[in-house]
N, C-alpha and C positions, 0 to 999 in steps of 0.2 A: 772568404772574402770579407771585408769587412762592411759592416751595415754602413747603409747610406748617412748622410748628417743628420741629425737630428735636434741638434741644440746650438747655442751660439758658439763662437770659435773658443772661447775662454770665459771663464767665471772667475772674477776678483773679489776680494771683501772677505778671504778665507779667514782672516784674522780673527773673525768674530765668532768663530766656532766657540761654542762652549766646553771648556776643559775641564773633569773632574779627575782629581787624584787621589788615589788609594794607596794605602801604604800596609806592607804585607810583611810577615816576619819580626823580629826583635832585635835589640843590641845591633852586633856586628853582622846579624843576615837581615836586617832589615833593607828592604828596597821599596821603591815606589813605582806606580804605573798609571800613566796618563789615559784617558779616555775623553773622547768626544761624544756629544749627543747628537743621536740619527734620529731625527723628528721626522714631522708629516706621517704620522701614522695613520694606518689604513691608506697609504697610496695605491694608485693602479699599478698593476704588474708592468714589467717592460714585455713588448712581445717582438721586439726586433733582436733582443739577443740570443743568449744562447745559455743554459736551454730556454724554452719557449714554452709558458710566459715564466716569469722569474722577477724575484724583487720585492712581492709585495709583502709588507709585514705589518700586523695590524695594528702594533704597539710602538710607544717612544723607548728606545733603548741604548746603550752606549758601547762602542768600540776601543778597543786600544788603539790609540791614537799610531802608535808604531808597534812591530814585530816585538817580538819576545826577544830578550837580550839574553847574552849566554852568561852573565852576572845573575841576572836573576835566576836564571835556572840554577847556576852554581849556588846561590843563596837559600834558595827553596831547598836543594839536593841536601845540603848541610843541616835546615832547619827540620826537615820532614822526613830524613832518611830517606830519600825518594828513588834513588839509585838510576838517575835519568842520565844517559850517556848522550854526547853529541861528538857530530863529526870533527875529528882533529884538522883543523884548518891551517897547521903550519905551512903546508904546501900552496895555501890559497889564500895567502895575505895576514895571517897569523889568526890568534885567538883571542883578539882582544875584549874586554869585558862588554862592550858597547857594540858588538858586531850580531847581527840575529842568530840565534841560537839554532844555527843549521843542522840537520842529521836528527831531528826529534823525528819517532814514527808515531802514527796518531794514535796508538795507545800510552805512549809516555806523555803526549800532549794533553790527554784525558787525565791522567795521573795528577800533573802540574795543576791543572784546573781543579782538580778535587780537591787538592792540598789549600787552594787559594780560600775554595768554601771552608773547608773544614777547620782551618786555622783560624776562620772568623766566626766561626759557630753556626754556619750555615751546613744545609744537606749537599753531600758530594752530589757531584752532575751525574756522573757515568758509574756503573755499578761492575766490579769485579768480586771474583770469589776469592775463597781463602787460599789459593795457590795464585791468585793475580792474572785471573782468565777473565775477558771482558764479557759480560753478559747482559743481555737485554731486562730492562725494568718488567716486571711482571704485575697481573691485575691485583695481586695482595701487598706490593709494596705501595707505602705512601708517597705519593707524587707520580704515580704511573700515569702516562700518556699515551693513550692506544694510537694516536696519532705520531707519535715520536718517542719509540720505545729505547732510542740510544740516551735521551735528556732527560734527569729527575724535574717535571715541574717546578719543586720547590728549591731548586739550585738557584744561587744568584749569577755565579761566574761560569761562563760555557766556553767550549768552541764555538765560533761564529756559525750557525748554518749557512747553506747556501743562497738563501734568499737575503738573511741579515748582513751576510759579507758582501753580496753582489749591490744591494741596495746601498751601502756606505761607499761602495768603490764608483759606481757609476750614475747612481742618483743624486739628488738636490733637494735642496729643502722647497724649492719651488716643484718639485714634481719633474722637471727635464730629465730627461735622461741622456748620458753621453757615450760616446765610444771607448773613452781610456779615463782610468781613473785620477786625472788631472783635473776635471772640471773642462773637459775639452773634447771637442771632435778630430783636430790636427793631431797626428802622430807626436808624442813627446820627444823631445831631442834626448839622444845617449849622452850621458855624463858619468865619469866614475864616481863622483860624491857630489854635494851640495842643495840647496834647498830652493834654486829658481822654479819659477812656473814654468810647468807643462816642461819637466824635465824627469826622466827616470835612469837608474841605473842598469844601463845593457850594454852589449856592445864591448865589454873589457874581457883581458885576456884572466885565463882561469887563477893566473898567479896573482891579479888584481885581489880577490876576493870580494865579497859583497861590501857595501859601505856601512858605516856605523848606521843604528837604526833612526837616530833623530837628524842622519844627513843624507836622507837617500832619496833626493828629489822632490818636487813639488807637490803640493796636497790635494787631493781630492776636494770637490764642493763642499764635501761633510767636514773637510779638515784632518783627514787619515793620509798617513805618508806610506810610500812605498806597496802599496795594495797590486801594482801590475809589474813592477820588476824587484831585483836586489836578490831575494829567493821566493821562490813559489812557497805557497802556503795552504795548508789544511783547512778546509772546512768540516763540519760536523756530519754534512749529510752523503748518506752512501749516493755512489754513483747514478742508480736508479731511481734514487730519490726517497724509498719506502722506508729507511730505517728500522726494518725488522728482521734482517740477517745479521747477525755479532760479528761476522768475518768479511763481510761484504767490503769491496772497494769503497775508498771515500773519495767524493770530490775535489779535486785540486783547482787551484785559480792564482793566476800571475805565472812569472816566468824567474829566470836568473840572469844575475850580472853577466854571465859568460854567454847569453845567448845574441846570435849577431844580429837579429830581428827582433822588433818590438811585438809581433802579433800576439804573443801570448798575453800580454796588457792588455789587449781589446776585449771588449764586452761579449763578441763572439766567440769566445775561445776559452777553452776549461778541459780538464783529463780528468785522471783517475789515478790512485796509488794505493798500492797495498798498506793496510793500516798494522802491519806486520814490520820487524827490522829489514826484512829483505829489502832490498833495492829492485828500483824498477817499477814501471807503470802500465795500465792495460792499454793506453794510447786508445781510446775507443771513440775519439774524436778526431777529424783530421788535423796532422801534425801535433798531435797534443802529448807526444811522450815526456813522460816526469820519472825525475828519478828520487823515488819518495826518503831514497836514504840521505837527501840532501836539501830535505825540505824544512821549512820553518811554520810558525803558526803566529796569529793573534788572539786575543782574549777578547770576549765580549761581556758585558754586563747587562742581565735585563730586570724587567720590574720585580718587585716583591712578588711573591705569588699571589697575595690579598688583590693587586693591581689588575694584574693579568685576567681575575675572576671578575672584576667590575667591568673591564671590556666586554667580556663575554655576555656578561647580564646585560650590557647595553645594546647587544645585537650587532657589534662591531665584526664583521667577518670579511675574508680577503681569500680569493684563489689563490691557491697555492700551486704552481706547475709542477708535475710529477710525471716522471718517465717510467712506461711500463718495461719490465723486464722483456728482451729479445725472445 
């Protein structure tokens, strides 16, 4: 069941969102990523979404305006010898370079983000041992954070947490929360592609495939595209919110281009997926089945560690919603 209406019907003026472009790689393997600024630090959490509460973030950060593309993965693979594989979309509209990088499992997304960091001289966000097995950061590691043992606090580029992802999708600079990631409480119109306000890519055939990342529906209040549909997206956060078990299922948000209904786009919907290459999700929320073998993701860019330390010293605190294991 969707939440009650809690904002205006639609917010305009999205063109004013600040965009920051970052360049990665060199030569033939160079590519850019656009990030939008997610402000209003220390915002109150949404207490009507799912999970509850959710979406409070103490700091200003930046989130990828678009989903990560196949070309970005291909170029990073070549530059960093990452070995990331994507789902062959030949039967689903093709493998166009600007299509979202569907079929990325969580550990591969983490490896891509690590390369974004290390290629620019920053600390890797996620820890893998010599055999490539994901590990939790430990108290002896520089950048260890007892509240989030997945993420190194000295990294700059990360997979967005549950709260970071949710705030960018359903929040707004003025603090209003919306039911859909198009700055609206009205269900978005289904389209195959385009950038019209309050539209999303869903209700399409399998053969159509997802839209190009820059042509995948209307923008959120903060200026992100396709957080609702096109392909489902990984978040960094373990489904139960604790980030203290390395192989725990990760939370996923949004839906797919082939979903017949827009329910997965709403703030009250989410699910989980295995971080490993296997297909399938846990389906722990109603109607929340996810095929993690077809998932995509986007990247967050967080403040320098010194900036976060100043926030902490200034007494900025937020209540982060966490769900206990059953």
